[in-house]
N, C-alpha and C positions, 0 to 999 in steps of 0.2 A: 255233534258239535257244529254250530254254524257260525256265521260271521255277521249276524244281524243285530239290530239294536235290542236292548232289554225292553221288555214290555212294561211300560210305566203304568198301565191300567190294571195289571194283575194285583190282587189284594192279598196281603199277608196279615195274619192276626196281630194284635197289638204286641209290641216287643216287651219281653220280660226275660229274666235269666232262665226261666224254665223252658223257654223256646230253644235253648241250646240242645236239649234232648228231644223235644217234641217235633222239631222241624228238620230232622235229618233228611238229606237227599242223597242222590248218587250222581256225581260228575263222572261219567264213564272213563274219560281219558285219565284224569288224575287218580281215580280209584284203581284202575289197572296198573298205573305206574307205581302207586303205593304198594300194591300187592306184590308186584314183581320185585321191587327193590328189597322189601322186607323178606320175601321168600328166598331170594338169592343169598341174603345174609344168613338166614337160618339153614340153608343147604350147606353153606360153608362151615357153620358151627357143627352141624351134624357130621360132616366129613371129618373134621378134626376129632370128634369124640369117637367115631367108629374106629379110628386108627390109634386110639388111646391117648391122644394129646389133650391137654387142658386148655380151656378158654374161659376167661373170667365171666361169670354170670352177669356182673355189673355192666360189662361192655354190651352184651346182648340186650340188657334192659335199656341202656341208654339209646342204642340204635333203633331197635324194633319198637319198644313200648313208648319211650319218651320222644324219640326222634320222628319216626314214621307215624306213630300214633298221634302225635301232636299235629303233624302235617294233615293227616286224615281228619282230625277234629276241626282244624282251622278251615278246611275246604269243604267238608261234607256235612258238618253239623249245622246248628242254627246260625253259627257265625257265617258259614257259606251261604245260607238262605237269605240273610239280612245284610250281607256286606255291600250290596248295591243299593240298599234302601236307607241305611243309616251310616253316615261317615264315622260315627263313633264306634260302631260295631266293626267296620272295616279296619279301624285303627288298632283294635284289639287283635284282629286277625293279622295285621301287618307286623305287629311286634312278635307274635308267635312265630311267624314264618321267617322273619329277618334275624331273630336273636335266639329264641328257644330251640327251634328245630336245628339250625346249624351247630349250635353248641352241643346238643345231644348227639347228632350224627358224628361230630368230630371225636367225642369221647367214646364212641362205639368202635373206633379203629378199624373201619372196613378195609382200608388198604393193606394193613397188616394181615388181616384175615385172608384177603385175596392172595397175598404173596405166600401164605402158608398152605393154601389149598388148591391153587390153580395148577393145571398140568404145566410141564416145563416150557412149552412154546408160548402159551398165553402169559405165563409169568415173565418170560423174557420181554415180551411186548410191553407189559406193564412197567417193567424196570426201565425200558427205553423211554417211555412216556414220562416217568418220574424224573429222569435225568436229562430230559430234553430242554432246549432253550425256551420253548413255549411255557413249560411248567415253571421254569425259574422266573420268567417274566410275570406270569399270572399270580405267582405267590410272592412277588417282590413287595415287602411290607409297605413302603410309601405308596405304591400303586393300589394295593388292596385297601389301605386306609382311606385313600382318596375316593375310590369307588364306593366304599361303604358309607361314607358321610355325604357324598354328593348325590347318590342315587335317590334318597328320599326327597331331596330338594327338586331334582329333575322330575320325579314322579308327580309331585303335588303342584309345582309351579310352572309346568309346561302343559302341552295338550295331551300328554301321555295319560294322565288320570282320566280326562274326558274320554279318550279313546278306549280305555279299559271299561268304561260304562256303556259304550256303544257297540262293543264287539266282544263276544264271548271268547274268541280266540285270544285277543289281546289281554283280556281279563285273566285267563288261565296262564298265559305266558308271564304276566306280572307276578303271579304267585310263584312260579318256578324261578323267575329272576331274583326275587327277594331271597329265596333259599340259596341260590347259587352265589350271589354276591356275599351273603352272610357266611357261607362256607369258605369262600376264598379268603375272607378276613379272619375267621376264627380257627380254621383248621391248623395253620402253622402256629397259632398262639396257644391253644389249649389242647389240640389233638396230640395223640401219641404215635401217629403214623409217621413213617420216614418220608415226609414230603419236603420239598425245597421251601425256602423262605423262613425257616426257623431261626430265631434270634435269641439272644440271652434273655433271661427272665426279667431283669430290670427294664429292658426295652419293651418287653411284652406288657408288663404292668403299665408302663407309660402310655402305650398305644390304647389300652383299655380305658385308662383315665381320660385320655384325650377325646374319646368318643362321647363322654358324658355331656360336656357343654354343647356339643353339636346337636344332640337329641333334645336337650333342654331348650336351646335357642329355636330350633325348628318348631317344637311344640308351642312355645310362646308366640312365635310368628304366626302360626296357624290360628291360635286363639285370638290374636289381636288384628288379624288381617281384615282390611276393609272390603276386599274383594272375596266373594264366596267361592270356594272350590266347587267346580261343576255346578254353579248356581242355577243355571237354566234347567239342568236335569233334575236336581233335587226340588226345585220349585214346581216342576211339572208333576212330581209325585204327590205334592201337597194339594193338587187340584183334582186328584183321583179319589178312589174309594178309601185310601188310607189317611185322608186329610184329618179325620177325627182324632187320631191318636199320635200322628207324627209331630215331633217338636218343630219349632221354627228352624229354618236352615242355619241361621246364625247361632242359635243355642246348641244345635247338634255339632256344628263346627267347633264351637268353644269347648265343648266336652271332649271332642276328638283330640284337640290340641293338648288338653290337660292329660288325657290318657297317654299320649305320646311322651309328654314330658315326664310324668311320674313313672310309667313303666320302663322307660329308657334308663332312668336312674336306678331303679330297683334291679333290673336285669344286669345292668353294668356293674353294680356292686356285687351281684351274685358271681359274675364272671371274674371280678377281682378276687373274690374269695376262692374260687376254683383255682385260679392261677397261683395264688399265694400258697394253697395247700400243695399244689404240684411242685412249687419251688422248694418248699420245706422238705417234701419227700425226696426230691432229686438231690438236695443237699445232704440229706441223711444217707442216701445210697452212695453218694460220692465220698462222704466221710468214712463209710464202712469199707469201700474199696481202697481208700488210702490207708486205713488201719491194716487191712490184709496185706497191702504192699509193704508197709513198714515192718509187719510181722515177718514176712518172707525175707526181707533184707536182714532183719535181726537174727533169724535162724541161720541164714547163710553166713553171716559174720561169725556167729558162735561156732559153726562147723569149721570155718577156716581157722579160728583160734585153736580149736581142739586138735586140728591136724598139725599145728606147729609144735 
């Protein structure tokens, strides 16, 4: 991994959806990180099963397959190969990293898994972190919401995006940043881990709904912007060997904004559905607990009456 500019003279074949599978590459740093994170999770699941404890298969699927699998797909597949060539491809990658991956990781409950499998001392360390002031600040809902909605604007309307095209290090850190900011926002909302920042379900639903117009407005702004994002960089690509098949910079940016707009709404509605299902399930569990409590009170009352 270096810190040099991307080679705008290198030629990629004409983009098509088939390139998602035919242009797989290997980003060593992100690949190793993916394998380690998924591997540690699977070690935890194996530890639970060896001692006879159950762990829902759905959580393993969400974290390993959908979460880390989507991260690998977004960064190692054709999306990763073309994300510095077509802004529209980058935007698909952006939405996977910022919304789908954090949602799946949160549903995988890795903190709960760690608390159940770590040795006593590391477990105490983790509990100290979870109850620390830093954790409470980083999961404070107004802060996480602000970070989540402001970050894309900061990415595309400052020099940050240009820097990500001129430095492989900044480019990879951008990928990690999208996942981290998304995780800070989604973990307390849809996750099942005992993390700070959890609020009542109506407020969670409100926060999800509030993100929809921000994504839509950003998408429309990018579609209609008179200033091209990283215009010099993308213009240079169209003077090289890929000039024959690359769309105009303006057309590609218009498509990218549309992708952000549409996919943001779709994933937002998916999140709304997940939250609603969790709310219903939580309400049913609470009603069952209340029924059991009332049953116990009734049994105790009958026992007292029988003793009289």
